[in-house]
Structures are given as structure tokens and as C-alpha cells.
C-alpha positions as CSV (number, residue, x, y, z in Angstrom):
1,X,7.0,-7.4,10.7
2,X,8.9,-4.2,9.9
3,X,10.8,-3.1,6.9
4,X,14.0,-4.0,8.6
5,X,12.7,-7.5,9.3
6,X,11.8,-7.9,5.6
7,X,15.2,-6.7,4.5
8,X,16.9,-9.1,6.8
9,X,14.9,-12.1,5.6
10,X,15.4,-11.0,2.0
11,X,19.2,-10.7,2.5
12,X,19.4,-14.2,4.1
13,X,17.3,-15.8,1.3
14,X,19.2,-14.1,-1.6
15,X,22.6,-14.3,0.2
16,X,23.2,-10.6,-0.3
17,X,24.0,-7.7,2.2
18,X,21.2,-6.3,4.3
19,X,21.8,-2.9,2.7
20,X,21.4,-4.2,-0.8
21,X,18.2,-6.1,0.3
22,X,16.8,-2.9,1.7
23,X,17.5,-1.2,-1.7
24,X,15.6,-4.0,-3.5
25,X,12.7,-3.6,-1.0
26,X,12.6,0.2,-1.5
27,X,12.6,-0.3,-5.3
28,X,9.6,-2.5,-5.0
29,X,7.7,0.0,-2.8
30,X,8.6,2.9,-5.2
31,X,7.4,0.9,-8.1
32,X,4.0,0.2,-6.4
33,X,3.7,3.9,-5.4
34,X,4.5,5.1,-8.9
35,X,2.0,2.7,-10.4
36,X,-0.7,3.8,-8.0
37,X,0.0,7.5,-8.7
38,X,-0.7,6.8,-12.3
39,X,-4.0,5.3,-11.3
40,X,-3.0,1.9,-12.4
41,X,-3.6,-1.4,-10.8
42,X,-0.5,-3.1,-9.5
43,X,-0.6,-6.9,-9.3
44,X,1.9,-9.2,-7.6
45,X,1.1,-12.7,-8.7
46,X,0.5,-15.0,-5.7
47,X,0.4,-12.1,-3.2
48,X,-2.4,-9.7,-4.2
49,X,-3.1,-6.4,-6.0
50,X,-3.1,-2.7,-5.1
51,X,-5.3,-0.1,-6.7
52,X,-6.6,3.4,-6.0
53,X,-10.3,3.7,-5.0
54,X,-12.1,7.1,-5.2
55,X,-14.5,8.0,-2.5
56,X,-17.1,10.6,-3.3
57,X,-17.9,13.7,-1.2
58,X,-20.4,12.9,1.6
59,X,-21.9,14.3,4.7
60,X,-20.7,12.9,8.1
61,X,-21.5,13.5,11.7
62,X,-19.2,14.4,14.6
63,X,-19.7,11.7,17.2
64,X,-19.6,14.0,20.3
65,X,-21.5,17.1,19.1
66,X,-23.7,15.4,16.4
67,X,-22.7,18.3,14.1
68,X,-23.0,17.6,10.4
69,X,-19.8,18.1,8.5
70,X,-18.8,17.8,4.8
71,X,-16.2,15.1,4.1
72,X,-14.4,15.9,0.8
73,X,-13.9,13.4,-2.0
74,X,-10.6,11.6,-1.8
75,X,-8.5,8.8,-3.3
76,X,-7.2,5.9,-1.1
77,X,-5.0,3.0,-1.9
78,X,-6.6,-0.5,-1.4
79,X,-5.0,-3.9,-1.2
80,X,-6.8,-7.1,-2.2
81,X,-5.1,-10.4,-1.2
82,X,-4.9,-13.2,-3.7
83,X,-6.5,-16.6,-3.2
84,X,-3.0,-18.1,-2.4
85,X,-2.4,-15.7,0.4
């Protein structure tokens, strides 16, 4: 399902225009992104939660050449589904 499909379903359910539904959807996505940028956990009751997980620096191996490489530390968003989902 694409963003456009979500906006269409939202517009039909709320009886609003597709353009307005897309604005609501973008507002939700922006709120989640803002929360994650502040290293907060974002919980949507009945759906799941988003949080940022930090991965430490580590040594990896290139599959073809078997050369050892250094993989830098990074932050990555993670989603956990709720029990209802």
C-alpha cells in the first residue's frame, strides 16, 4: 500500500478531500520524524511504537574479497508492532 492509497482510504473514511487527507498523513509522518529526531519513543496505541536504536562501531567483512572493513556507529529507526496488530 502506498502513501496515495492511504490518503485515498483516509479521505473516504473521514469524508474529506484526498488533498486534505494527504496533508493529515504528512502531518502524522512529520510528527513521528520529529519525535525520533529528538531521540524519543513514539507510540501509536493499537498500532505500535517507533524508536531510535544505536548500533556501535564494528568490524565487518566484504563477502567477495573477505577484506575486513570498519563499519561506523549509526542510529537507525525501529518499529515494534503492538499486540493488537
